TILO-584477 format. One record per residue (C-alpha): residue in one letter; x, y, z. Coordinates in steps of 0.2 Angstrom, whole numbers, padded with zeros to 4 digits, always signed. Example, Ala and Ser with C-alpha at 12.3 -4.5 7.8 and 13.67 -1.06 7.14 Angstrom:
! residues 2
A+0062-0022+0039S+0068-0005+0036
This chain:
! residues 84
M+0000+0000+0000T+0005+0018-0003P+0010+0029+0011Q-0005+0040+0006F-0016+0025+0008Q-0009+0021+0025K-0011+0038+0031L-0029+0039+0026R-0033+0022+0033E-0025+0028+0050E-0035+0044+0049A-0051+0035+0045S-0049+0023+0059Q-0051+0038+0071L-0069+0041+0064S-0084+0034+0072S-0091+0018+0066Q-0105+0029+0058E-0093+0040+0049R-0082+0026+0043L-0098+0018+0036A-0103+0033+0027L-0085+0036+0020A-0084+0019+0014N-0101+0020+0005E-0096+0036-0003L-0079+0029-0009F-0088+0013-0015E-0101+0024-0025S-0087+0034-0033T-0080+0018-0042D-0087+0013-0058G-0090-0005-0052S-0074-0012-0061F-0063-0010-0046A-0059-0028-0045E-0051-0027-0062D-0041-0012-0058V-0031-0019-0043A-0015-0029-0043D-0017-0048-0041D-0011-0048-0023Q-0024-0035-0019R-0040-0043-0026V-0056-0041-0017Y-0060-0060-0020S-0050-0075-0023E-0050-0085-0039E-0058-0100-0029L-0072-0089-0023A-0075-0082-0040A-0076-0100-0047E-0088-0105-0033V-0099-0090-0036Q-0099-0094-0055R-0103-0113-0051R-0118-0108-0040E-0125-0095-0053S-0124-0109-0066E-0134-0120-0054L-0147-0107-0051D-0148-0103-0070S-0150-0121-0075G-0163-0124-0062L-0153-0137-0053E-0154-0126-0037K-0168-0114-0032S-0166-0098-0023I-0175-0095-0007P-0182-0078+0000H-0170-0068+0012E-0182-0071+0027E-0182-0089+0025A-0163-0089+0024M-0162-0080+0040R-0175-0091+0048R-0164-0107+0043M-0148-0099+0049F-0153-0091+0064G-0170-0098+0069K-0178-0081+0068H-0198-0082+0066D-0209-0068+0061G-0220-0059+0074
C-alpha cells in the first residue's frame, strides 16, 4: 500500500463507526464497479476460488438445478428467527 493510503486508513480509523461506514459508502459509490479489475493480483477483493464458486452456484441457479429462497427464509434457517 502507498504511504498516502496508509495515512488515510489511519486517519479514517479515528472516525466513529457511522462516519467510517458513510465514508466507505461514498468511496464505493465513486467507483465505476470495475474496481476488482483495476487492482493488482495480490490486492484482489476476492480469490479465484471464490469467483469460481460464485460462478458454479450461478450456473446451478440458471440451469434450475438449485432454487433460491427468500431472504427471510434464509435468515430463519440460519438463525432460527421467526416472524412476529
